[in-house]
N, C-alpha and C positions, 0 to 999 in steps of 0.2 A: 134518570137511569144512565144517561150518557155520561154524567159526571162520575158516577160510581165506576163505570167501565174504564174511564180514563185513569182514575185513581188506582184501581186494581192493576191495570196494565203498567202504569208508571212504577208501582211498587215491585212488580215482577221484573221489569227491566233493571231497576236500581239494584235488585238483589243479584242480578247476573253480572253486574259490572265489578271488576276487580282492579286492584292497583296495578300500575304498569311495571312494578319491580319484581313481581313473582309470577312464576309459571304454575300451571296446575301440578306439575311434578314436584316443584319446590314446596307448594302448599301441602301436598300429600305427605311429603317427607317430614315436614314440620309437625303435622297432625299426628303422624305415627310416632315420631321421636318423643313426643310429649307423653306417650302412654307406656314407654319402655322403662323398666327398672334399670337404672344405671349400673347397679351391682351385677347385673347379668351380662354386661358387656365386658369381655376380656380381650378381644382382638378388634381394634378400631377399624382396620381395613375390611374384615369380614362383616362387621356391623354395618359399615357404609354400603357395602355391596348388597346385603340383605335389605337394608332400608330402601335402596334404589329399586331393587326388584319388586318389593312389596308396594312401594309407592306407584310404580308403573301399573301394577295390577289394580290398585285402587283407582287410579285415574281412568283406566279402561272401564271399570265397574261404574264409576260416577257418570261417565259419558253414556253408557248403556242405560243407566237408570233415568237420566235426563230425557233420553229419547222415548223411553217407555212412558214416563210421566206425561210427556207432550202428547203422545198418541192417545193415551187413556183420557187425558183432559179433553182432547178433541171429540172423542167418542162420547164422553160424559156430557159435553156441551151439546152435541146433537141430540142425545137422548133426553136431556133436560129441556131442550127447546120443544121436542116432540111431546113430552108430558105437559109442558106449559100450554101448548096448543090444544091438547085434549081437554085440559082442565078448564081453561078459559081462553078463548082465542084472541084476546087483545094483545097488543104489542108488548106492554109492560110485563105481563105474566109470562110471555114467551121468553123475553130477555132475562127475567129473573130465574126462570127454570133453566135456561142455558147457562147462566152464570153459576148457579148452585151445582148443576151437574158437572160442569167443567172443573170447578175448583175442588169439588168433592173427589172426583176420580183422580185428578192430578195429585191431590194431597195424600190420598190413600197410597198411590204408587210411590210417592216420595218417601213416606214413612216406612214402607216395606223395604225400599231400597237402602235407606239409612241403616236399618237393622242388619241387612245382608252385608253392607260395607263394613260395619263394625266386626262382624264375624269373619269376614275375609282378612281384615288386618290382624285380628287375634290369631287366626289359624296360620297365616303366613309367617308372622314373626315368632310365634311360639314353636312352630315346626322347625324353625331354624335355631332354636335353643335360647330364645330371649323370653324373659318373664315380663308379662304385661301388668301394669299397675291397675288399669281399669279397662 
């Protein structure tokens, strides 16, 4: 069980590491720009301003979603451990229940957050007059 915990933790940490050359704002701008129909851009300066504003909102939402997923993951971890203790009070069952509860709660929060982030980007750019490709 210890090995599984180390593998899961390593994968989570590796997923959070990003390259040294881009900031969250730059990654958000790139992500949004890829979804914009170039034919809907008539004024480059206005487009860059809208892209900057919407990317800032997206970064705020991503940070908020990450915090929510962490809190929900910790709550799920505690609940899973409690259920594991009630079902069978050996150490392995408690650890497995904690792992399942933590990953399930964090994953559900993450999926909900991604859907909301997509909607935020769509609303932000389309309300400024840009057509979204997807």
